[in-house]
N, C-alpha and C positions, 0 to 999 in steps of 0.2 A: 084676394085678388093682389094685383100689383099696381094699385093707384086707380086711375080713371081709364086705364085700357082695357079693362076686361079680361086680360090675358092673366092667368094665375102664376106666370113667371116671368121673369124681365128677359126680352129678346135683344140679342144684339147680334149684326152679320146675318148669315144664313144657319138655322137652327134645324136639326135634323130630329123629325118627328115621325110618328105614324098616324095616318088617318084612318077612321072606320067611315065607309059611306054605304048607306043603305041601296042593295043591289034589287032588280026586279025579280028576285026569288026569295026577297024578304029577310035576306041574310045580311050581315055586316062584312063587307069587303075590307081588309086592312092592308094598307100600302104604305110605302115610306112617302114622306112629304117634307122636303125642304120649306122652312117658312123664312122669308125675307123680311128682316125686321124694318118696321117705317110705321107710317100713320097715313094709310092703313097697313096692317102686315099682309104681305101677297104670297102667292105659290105659283108654281108653275107645272102644267102636266104636259108631258110629252108622248105624242101620237094617240092613237085611241084607245085610251086606258079605262079601267073598269072606273076609276077614281074622277076622271073627266065625265064619263057618261053618267056616274052618280050625281056629280056636282050639277050637271045639265039639268037633268031630271028632278033631282030632290031638293037642289038648293044649298046644299050643305053636307055638313058631316061632323064627327067628332074628332079633333085633332089631340093626340096624347104623347106624353112625355115618358119615355121609358128607358130604363138602364139595361134591361135585359136584351143583350146581343143575339140570341137565339131568336126572340120575336121580332128584332130588327131585320134578321135576315130574311125571316119567312115573308115578312111585309115587303122586303124590297125586290125580293128574286122569286116567289111564288104566289099562286092563287091562295089565299090565307083568308078564309071566310069564318065568321064565328056567330053566334047566335045574340050575344049581347055586345053594344057598341064599346062598352070601357072594358080593356084587357085587365087581367088580374095583376099584370106587374107594370101597369100604368102608376106613375107617381101623381101627375096631375092631368087633368084632360080640359077642353073647352069645346063646348058645342060651337059651331060656327055656321053662319050663312056665307055660301059663296057666290060671287058675282063674277061674271065673266068680264074684263075689262079690257081685253086686246088679245092679239094673237100674231104669230110670225112663223115663218118657214126656215126650218134649216136643213136643206137637202129635201127629202120627200117626207120630213117630219115636221107635223104641227105643232108648235109650242102654244098652249094657251096661258095667259096670265090671269090669275083670280085673285079679286081682295076678299078677304077672310075677315068677317065681322062676328065678335064673340057676341054669344045669345046667353051662354050659361057657362059655369066652370065648377071645379073642384079640385081640392087637394086631397090625395088619398093617403100619402105619407110625406113628411117633411124629412129630408135626407142633408146630411153634411155633404159638399160636394166633394169629390175625390178626381183626381187625374188617373185614368187607368188606360195606358196607351195602347194595351190589346184592345179594348173596346173601341176607340177609335181608328185602330186599325181595320177591325170588322166593319166599320161604318165605310170608311174609304175603299176597302175590297167590295163592298156591295156597288158603290158606284162604277168601279173597273169592271165588275162581272156584268152589270147590266147595259154596259157598252160595247161587250165583246161582239155582237153581230150587227153594229150599226154601221152603215157605211160611214166613211170619214173618221172612224177611230182605227188605229194602228193595233190590230190584234196582238201582235207580238209585244207591244210595249204595255198593253194591259194585262197580259199574263204574266209578264216580268212583275208589275205591280202587284198582281195577286201572289206571287211568291213572297216577294218582300213583305207584304202585309201579313201573310202567313208566319213569317219567321218573327214578326213582332210579337204577333198575337201568342205565338208559342213562348217565347221569352219575357214578355212583360204582362201578358194577360193571365188570367185564371181559369178555372174549370169551364165556365159558361163561354168564354172568349173561344175556348179550343173547341166546346162543342160546336159554336156558330160556325168554326171554319169547317168542320166535319159536315154541317150542313150546306155551307157553300159548296163544297166537293160533291154533295148529293144533287144539287140543283144547278151546277153549271156544268156545260159541255166543253170541258177545257183541261188540259194538263199542264201543270207547272212545277 
């Protein structure tokens, strides 16, 4: 644990993670979730997502930190369900209670803010951090891809971003980052 926060990692700014929430089919839905550092840590859900429903109905989930870009793409852009809440590629995880603390509207989209309070956590592997520009390009590409059909965002600008991030992953990433972009190409209805 990192001191008395209950989080197994130090959080600063907005940290990208994946979260597994138990659905009504008794399977764990895995989705991308941005964690906003603070006391308490907060997260936002945009629209009527499975994560929002499961947070509301189950009161929490399992936040995970992974360096696997393919797992991140599947969590961010597809319906990704698993039998167990902790992914094989998770370096650390934290079970959280989620409490709705606010909401706002952006156009037709309701954005709900959740306070996340740690209940239990674990570290699966300790790693020496490295900076792989290709991985971060994958993360940014999932943000652009997830907004392609959202009113208020310029589709052409987002497609240009996808092309740029793919070129970064090709030149600065490894095999998994290139595989992640292949997966983005499969999941996204856009040409770049």
